C-alpha positions in Angstrom: 106.2 115.7 89.8 105.5 117.8 92.9 105.6 115.7 96.0 104.3 116.2 99.4 105.1 114.6 102.7 102.9 115.3 105.5 103.6 113.7 108.5 100.8 113.9 111.8 101.8 113.3 114.9 99.2 111.8 117.4 99.3 109.9 120.5 98.3 106.9 118.9 101.4 107.2 116.8 102.7 109.3 113.6 100.7 108.9 110.0 102.3 109.5 107.3 100.4 111.4 103.6 102.3 111.1 100.7 101.0 113.5 98.4 101.8 113.7 94.1 100.0 116.5 92.1 98.4 117.5 95.6 96.7 114.0 95.3 97.2 111.6 98.0 98.8 108.0 96.6 100.3 106.6 100.1 99.2 106.7 103.7 101.3 104.7 106.2 100.3 104.8 110.0 103.7 103.6 112.8 101.6 103.0 115.6 103.1 104.0 119.3 103.3 100.1 120.5 104.5 98.8 116.8 106.5 95.9 118.3 107.7 95.0 114.7 109.0 96.5 111.5 110.3 95.1 107.9 113.8 95.4 107.9 114.4 95.0 111.7 116.8 92.3 112.5 117.1 89.7 115.7 118.1 86.7 117.2 115.8 83.8 116.8 116.0 80.5 117.7 115.3 77.7 115.5 111.8 76.1 117.3 110.7 73.6 114.6 112.3 72.4 111.4 109.2 70.9 108.7 111.1 69.2 105.7 107.3 69.0 104.2 107.2 72.5 103.8 111.2 72.5 103.6 110.8 75.2 105.9 111.5 76.2 109.6 109.7 78.1 112.9 111.5 80.5 114.4 111.0 82.6 117.6 111.9 85.8 117.5 109.5 86.9 120.1 106.4 87.6 118.7 103.3 85.3 119.7 103.6 83.3 116.6 106.9 82.1 115.5 108.1 83.8 112.6 108.2 81.4 108.8 112.0 80.9 107.4 111.9 79.2 104.2 114.8 77.5 102.6 114.8 79.9 99.8 114.8 82.8 101.8 118.2 81.0 103.8 120.7 83.3 101.6 123.4 81.0 100.0 125.8 82.3 102.8 123.0 80.9 105.4 126.5 78.9 107.1 128.5 81.8 107.5 125.9 83.3 109.3 125.0 80.6 111.7 129.0 81.1 112.0 129.3 84.6 112.6 126.1 85.1 115.2 127.8 82.3 117.1 131.6 84.2 116.8 129.9 88.1 118.1 127.6 86.1 120.6 131.4 84.3 122.0 133.0 87.3 121.2 134.5 88.6 124.8 136.8 91.1 123.8 136.2 94.8 123.9 136.3 95.8 120.5 134.8 93.8 117.7 136.2 91.4 115.5 137.8 92.5 111.9 135.5 91.5 109.9 137.3 91.5 106.9 139.6 89.3 108.1 136.4 86.7 108.7 136.3 84.1 107.4 133.2 82.9 105.1 131.9 80.1 104.3 131.0 77.9 100.9 127.7 78.8 99.5 124.9 76.1 100.2 123.0 74.9 97.4 119.5 76.1 96.3 118.1 73.0 96.0 119.1 71.6 99.4 117.2 71.1 102.4 116.3 72.6 105.6 117.6 70.0 107.7 121.3 69.9 106.3 121.2 73.5 107.5 119.4 74.1 110.3 119.1 70.9 112.0 120.6 71.5 115.3 118.2 73.9 115.7 120.4 76.4 116.1 120.5 80.5 117.0 120.4 82.6 113.6 120.5 86.2 113.0 117.8 87.2 111.0 116.0 90.0 109.6 112.0 90.4 108.9 111.2 90.3 105.3 107.2 90.9 106.0 105.1 91.8 108.6 102.7 89.6 110.4 99.4 89.2 108.4 96.1 88.3 109.6 96.9 85.0 111.4 100.5 84.3 110.1 103.7 85.1 112.1 106.8 87.5 110.6 108.4 86.2 107.1 112.0 85.9 107.7 114.9 86.1 105.9 118.5 85.5 106.3 119.4 87.5 103.2 121.0 90.6 105.6 120.6 93.7 103.9 121.5 96.8 105.6 120.3 100.4 103.0 121.3 103.6 102.9 120.5 106.7 100.9 122.7 105.8 97.8 124.0 102.0 98.5 123.0 98.9 100.0 125.1 96.8 102.2 124.8 93.1 102.1 127.6 91.1 104.2 129.4 87.8 103.6 129.8 88.8 99.5 132.0 90.6 97.7 129.5 91.4 94.8 128.7 95.0 93.8 125.8 95.3 91.5 124.5 98.5 90.2 120.3 99.3 89.9 119.1 98.6 86.4 116.7 102.0 86.5 120.5 103.7 85.7 120.3 103.2 82.0 123.5 104.8 80.9 126.0 102.4 80.6 129.2 104.8 81.6 127.1 105.8 85.0 126.9 102.0 85.7 130.4 101.6 84.9 131.8 104.6 87.0 129.3 104.1 90.1 130.9 100.3 89.8 134.2 101.1 90.1 134.1 103.3 92.7 132.7 101.6 94.8 135.1 98.4 94.1 137.5 100.6 94.9 136.2 102.2 98.3 134.5 98.6 100.0 136.0 96.3 101.8 136.4 92.9 102.0 133.1 90.2 102.9 130.8 93.4 102.2 128.6 93.4 98.9 127.5 96.3 97.5 123.8 97.3 95.6 124.1 100.6 94.1 120.7 102.3 94.2 119.1 104.8 91.4 119.5 107.9 93.8 123.3 107.2 93.3 123.5 108.2 89.7 125.7 111.7 89.6 126.9 111.3 92.5 130.8 111.7 93.9 132.9 109.4 95.6 132.7 111.6 98.9 129.4 111.1 98.6 129.3 107.3 98.0 131.8 106.7 100.6 130.3 108.2 103.8 127.0 106.4 102.9 128.7 103.0 102.9 131.0 104.0 106.0 127.6 104.3 107.9 126.0 101.4 106.4 129.6 99.4 107.9 129.7 101.3 111.4 125.8 100.2 111.2 127.4 96.1 110.7 129.7 97.0 113.7 127.0 97.6 116.1 125.3 94.6 115.3 128.6 92.7 116.5 128.4 94.6 119.4 124.8 94.2 120.4 125.0 90.3 119.1 127.7 90.0 122.4 126.2 87.6 124.7 123.1 88.4 123.1 120.1 85.4 124.6 117.1 84.6 121.3 114.6 85.9 121.2 115.9 89.4 121.2 116.5 92.9 118.8 119.7 93.3 117.6 119.0 96.3 115.6 115.8 98.3 114.7 115.1 99.5 111.0 114.9 103.7 111.2 111.3 105.1 112.2 108.9 105.2 108.8 109.4 108.7 109.0 112.9 108.8 108.4 113.1 105.5 106.3 110.5 107.0 104.0 112.3 110.2 103.3 115.7 107.9 102.6 114.0 105.8 99.8 111.6 109.1 98.7 113.4 112.0 99.0 114.2 113.3 94.8 114.5 116.2 93.2 110.8 116.9 93.0 110.0 116.6 96.7 109.0 120.3 97.6 107.4 119.9 101.2 107.2 118.2 104.2 105.0 119.6 107.0 105.3 118.2 110.5 103.0 118.6 113.2 105.3 117.8 116.4 108.1 119.6 117.2 110.3 116.3 117.8 109.9 114.8 114.7 110.1 118.1 112.7 114.1 118.2 114.5 114.9 114.7 114.1 113.3 115.4 110.3 115.8 118.0 109.5 118.4 117.1 111.0 117.9 113.6 108.7 117.6 115.9 105.9 120.6 118.1 106.9 122.6 114.7 106.9 121.6 113.1 103.2 120.6 116.2 101.2 121.9 119.8 102.8 119.8 121.7 99.8 116.7 120.2 100.7 116.6 120.8 104.6 114.4 124.4 104.0 111.4 121.9 102.6 111.0 120.9 106.1 108.1 123.5 107.9 106.5 122.9 111.1 102.9 123.1 111.3 101.5 124.8 114.5 98.1 126.0 112.6 94.6 124.9 115.0 92.8 122.7 112.0 94.2 119.3 112.3 97.2 118.9 110.0 95.1 116.6 107.5 91.7 118.6 107.3 94.5 121.5 106.5 95.7 120.0 103.5 92.8 117.8 102.3 94.0 114.2 102.9 91.0 113.9 105.5 88.3 114.0 102.8 90.6 111.7 100.0 91.0 109.5 102.6 86.9 109.3 103.1 86.5 109.2 99.5 89.0 106.9 98.5 89.2 103.8 100.7 85.2 102.9 100.6 84.0 99.8 98.7 82.9 102.0 95.7 85.5 104.5 93.9 84.1 107.0 91.6 86.0 108.5 89.3 85.9 112.8 87.6 83.8 111.1 84.4 81.3 109.7 86.5 82.7 106.2 85.9 83.3 103.9 89.0 85.1 101.1 90.7 84.1 98.5 92.8 86.7 96.5 94.8 86.4 93.1 96.5 88.5 91.6 99.4 88.1 87.8 99.0 90.5 85.3 101.0 92.7 84.5 98.1 92.7 87.7 95.7 91.3 91.3 95.4 88.6 91.8 92.3 88.0 95.3 91.1 85.1 96.2 88.8 84.9 98.8 86.5 81.9 100.4 85.2 81.0 102.9 82.9 80.0 106.6 83.5 77.8 108.7 82.1 80.3 111.0 80.1 80.8 110.3 76.9 83.8 111.7 74.7 83.2 110.8 71.8 79.7 108.1 69.9 82.6 105.5 69.3 81.2 102.8 72.1 85.1 101.3 71.9 86.5 104.8 72.0 84.5 105.4 75.3 85.3 102.1 76.8 89.4 103.0 76.0 88.7 105.7 77.6 87.2 105.3 80.9 89.3 101.7 81.1 92.3 104.5 80.7 90.8 106.4 83.5 90.2 103.3 86.1 93.4 102.2 85.0 95.1 105.2 86.5 93.3 105.0 89.7 93.5 101.3 90.0 97.6 102.5 90.2 97.2 104.5 93.0 94.7 102.4 94.9 97.1 99.5 95.3 99.7 101.9 96.5 97.4 103.5 98.6 95.4 100.8 100.1 98.6 98.7 99.9 97.0 95.7 98.4 99.0 92.7 97.5 98.9 89.2 95.9 96.9 88.6 93.2 94.6 91.0 91.4 92.2 90.6 89.2 91.0 93.8 87.5 87.8 93.5 84.7 88.0 96.6 82.6 85.0 97.0 80.2 84.9 94.9 77.2 86.9 96.4 74.3 87.0 94.6 70.7 90.3 95.9 69.1 93.3 94.1 70.2 95.2 97.0 69.9 93.4 99.0 72.4 93.8 96.0 74.7 97.9 95.9 74.3 97.6 99.8 74.5 95.8 99.5 77.9 98.3 97.3 79.5 101.4 99.7 78.4 99.2 102.3 80.4 98.5 100.1 83.3 102.1 99.3 83.2 103.5 103.3 83.0 100.9 103.9 86.0 102.4 101.2 88.1 106.0 102.0 87.3 106.5 104.5 90.8 104.8 101.7 93.2 108.7 100.6 95.2 107.1 97.1 95.8 107.3 94.7 93.2 104.3 93.8 90.9 103.9 92.3 87.4 101.0 93.1 85.3 99.3 90.4 82.4 98.0 91.1 79.3 94.4 91.2 79.3 92.5 87.9 78.8 89.9 86.9 76.6 87.8 87.4 79.1 88.6 91.3 79.4 90.5 90.3 82.5 93.6 91.8 83.6 95.4 89.9 86.1 98.2 91.8 88.9 100.5 90.5 91.0 102.0 92.8 93.8 104.4 92.1 96.5 102.8 92.1 100.0 104.6 93.6 102.5 102.4 94.4 105.4 99.0 94.2 106.2 96.1 95.8 103.9 95.9 99.8 104.8 91.8 99.4 105.7 90.3 102.4 107.3 86.5 101.9 107.5 84.8 105.7 106.2 81.5 104.8 106.9 80.0 106.7 110.2 77.6 105.1 113.0 74.0 106.5 111.7 72.8 108.6 114.1 69.0 107.3 113.8 69.9 103.8 114.4 72.8 104.1 115.9 74.4 101.5 114.1 71.9 98.8 114.6 70.0 99.0 111.0 66.9 98.9 113.1 65.0 102.8 114.3 61.2 103.2 115.8 58.9 102.4 114.2 56.6 105.3 113.3 53.6 104.3 115.0 55.6 104.0 118.7 57.1 107.4 117.6 53.5 109.1 117.4 52.6 107.7 120.5 56.2 109.2 121.8 55.2 112.4 120.7 51.7 112.3 121.3 52.6 111.5 125.8 54.7 114.2 125.7 51.9 116.7 123.9 49.7 115.5 126.7 52.3 115.7 129.3 52.7 119.4 127.9 49.5 120.4 127.9 48.6 119.4 130.9 51.4 121.8 132.2 49.2 124.4 130.6 52.3 125.3 127.9 50.4 126.7 125.1 51.9 127.9 121.3 53.7 124.9 120.7 55.6 123.9 117.9 57.0 120.4 116.8 60.2 120.4 115.0 61.0 117.5 113.4 62.7 115.9 110.5 61.5 116.4 107.1 60.5 113.1 106.8 58.1 112.8 109.8 56.7 116.3 109.0 55.0 114.9 105.7 53.8 112.2 108.0 52.2 113.8 111.0 50.7 116.3 108.3 49.4 114.4 104.9 45.7 114.0 104.1 43.1 116.1 103.1 41.6 119.0 105.2 41.7 117.5 108.8 42.5 113.8 108.4 45.7 114.2 109.1 47.4 113.8 112.8 48.4 117.3 113.4 44.7 118.3 112.7 43.4 114.9 115.4 46.0 116.8 118.0 44.7 119.9 117.6 40.8 118.4 117.9 42.4 116.2 121.2 44.2 118.8 123.4 42.2 121.9 122.2 44.9 124.1 120.9 46.7 124.8 118.2 50.2 122.9 117.4 52.5 124.0 115.1 54.9 121.6 113.2 57.6 122.6 111.1 61.0 120.5 109.5 64.7 120.9 110.2 66.9 119.3 108.0 69.7 119.0 110.9 67.5 116.4 113.1 67.8 112.7 112.8 64.9 111.1 111.4 63.5 110.2 114.6 64.9 113.3 116.3 62.0 115.6 117.7 62.1 118.8 120.5 58.9 120.9 121.0 59.5 124.8 121.7 57.6 127.7 123.3 56.1 130.7 121.9 59.9 132.3 123.0 60.9 129.9 120.6 62.7 128.4 123.8 63.4 124.7 123.5 61.6 123.0 126.1 63.4 120.4 128.3 62.1 117.4 129.7 
């Protein structure tokens, strides 16, 4: 698959577009003043315990306290509390040797929040979800530091290998390598990108993450909550870390500093890919040049059109998203069932793209075109699963119900991307109302009277085609134009101009020069 990353830097922030086979599938916006990001680590202060929810509210410096549920505490919550306090109180110049840290017993899965955070302590937490609507961030104590090939999980000694690596021999090979190079008190998750990598590459990635953990220890010294302990990489580099694969063939950046940072980062993680990064300095806006602006305009409306003439209606409610599939004007056969199936398959591909593009999370209900055959319903579910496979967010696709509805759940990580693709009407300026034709007619007549009074001859009035038809309609001398000719004893030409808005009009003299008022 052909993948391209287009990065547009503006004074307001950085926009990142991911294209697959020239089609926009993800768009991310990193604002200059963004204060929270998934993966950031904070030293927080427990403010309130809610036994009924088995959760706590933690102050991490946001206007609303962040939410920490018992299930997100991590089995090693007591170890994290002990580590946090030990790091804050550490007076030595060097950070203490984490491999000698005494890990506390694991907490039970069915425990109570008061038993762990009863004293409202300071705690090291990681942002799990960004603030959404009126909710503050959601937190986790299950600290994880992602790298290119591995993810470091402190406080445990478990080595796990991604299930997406299908070869059992390769999984065993990677497990043996990691177990040999990792240090005590660090768990490691081997990512899919590690498949085929040698010991040196894995060791370099792991060492970088261990050094990051030492930075966390250093930043915790004498820290006072709430404070940021470690910031995730910029969205650009974090996307590169997670997405860069063999089929990535182009990264285009319009900012010299981001270009340098991106090239250096790729030089470090994948030197053979450094040449795919290029700096864009053309006069045309980068998103316009690559056709991204047009794709955004066509993809973010309430209605999304499909090539066959079918279309989707995407509605958002407080509890869920609803997508309605409507049939098109093109038919692949005379068989109604086959037409419904083919249209549904086309819609499924676009729905999978829309979920990624808009970053829609929670419950999604899709009303596909009704099909009678159970085999077709099962095929459609399999097809939907296939289209959803490239999606990095956790998701689940349920079978089509007897009402013809498919339910999809998708992990909600950050607020939904919502781009307003409509433009303000030039006629009404967004009010939804324009000047009535009677008043507009009077306004034109007053200006005409002024021109005739000041000895203007051979006048041409340019108006919108709809207004033109109103002013010239009627038999013989019954039109408004002829009424004006008789009233002012002069010949007035009226001509349509499709570039005008519906209430716009201008007078021109005999030299075809616009008359200014």
